C-alpha positions in Angstrom: -30.3 50.4 -34.7 -31.3 54.1 -34.2 -31.1 54.3 -30.4 -29.2 56.8 -28.3 -27.7 56.2 -24.8 -26.8 59.4 -22.9 -24.4 59.2 -19.9 -23.4 62.2 -17.8 -20.0 62.3 -16.0 -19.4 58.5 -15.7 -15.7 57.9 -16.1 -15.5 54.1 -16.2 -18.2 51.7 -17.3 -17.0 48.4 -15.9 -17.7 44.6 -16.2 -20.9 43.4 -17.8 -22.2 47.0 -18.2 -19.1 47.9 -20.3 -19.7 44.8 -22.5 -23.4 45.7 -23.0 -22.6 49.3 -23.9 -19.8 48.3 -26.3 -22.2 45.8 -28.1 -24.8 48.6 -28.3 -22.3 50.9 -30.0 -21.0 48.1 -32.3 -24.5 47.4 -33.4 -25.0 51.0 -34.5 -26.3 52.6 -31.2 -25.1 56.2 -30.5 -23.4 56.8 -27.1 -23.3 60.4 -26.0 -21.2 61.1 -22.9 -21.1 64.5 -21.1 -17.8 65.0 -19.4 -17.4 66.2 -15.8 -14.8 65.9 -13.1 -15.2 62.1 -13.0 -14.1 61.9 -16.6 -10.6 63.4 -16.1 -9.1 60.1 -14.8 -9.7 56.4 -15.3 -11.7 56.8 -18.5 -12.7 53.6 -20.3 -12.2 52.8 -24.0 -15.7 54.0 -24.9 -14.4 57.5 -25.1 -13.0 58.0 -28.6 -10.7 61.0 -27.8 -8.4 62.0 -24.9 -10.3 64.6 -22.8 -8.8 67.8 -21.6 -9.0 68.7 -17.9 -12.3 70.6 -17.5 -11.2 73.8 -15.7 -8.2 74.5 -17.9 -10.3 73.8 -21.1 -13.0 76.2 -20.0 -10.5 78.9 -19.2 -8.9 78.5 -22.7 -12.3 78.7 -24.3 -13.0 81.9 -22.3 -15.8 80.2 -20.2 -15.9 80.9 -16.5 -18.7 78.4 -15.8 -19.8 75.2 -17.5 -22.3 75.9 -20.3 -25.8 74.4 -20.3 -27.8 72.9 -23.1 -30.3 75.1 -24.9 -33.7 73.8 -25.9 -33.6 71.5 -28.9 -34.8 73.0 -32.2 -38.0 71.8 -33.9 -36.0 70.0 -36.6 -33.9 68.0 -34.1 -34.6 64.4 -33.3 -34.5 65.5 -29.7 -37.4 68.0 -30.2 -39.8 67.9 -27.3 -37.3 66.6 -24.7 -36.9 68.7 -21.6 -33.5 70.0 -20.7 -32.7 69.5 -17.0 -30.8 72.3 -15.4 -29.1 71.8 -12.1 -29.1 74.8 -9.9 
């Protein structure tokens, strides 16, 4: 399988949805999760590492504000996708 599922700031995937996503990953799917404030507590087992608290992590990294995605390079499998920027 060469599919990608992208989730933004969803802390816990529960019930049948969790089971479907887990099967997707077990069968070779790629799960990309962008962390926000909802991912600091009650995170499910579909996150492979313990997440740091967002504000403290940004300060340690010298970032005052969350960083946004850049456009994807031409060689990327994501080339041609639009990057949504919340204002």
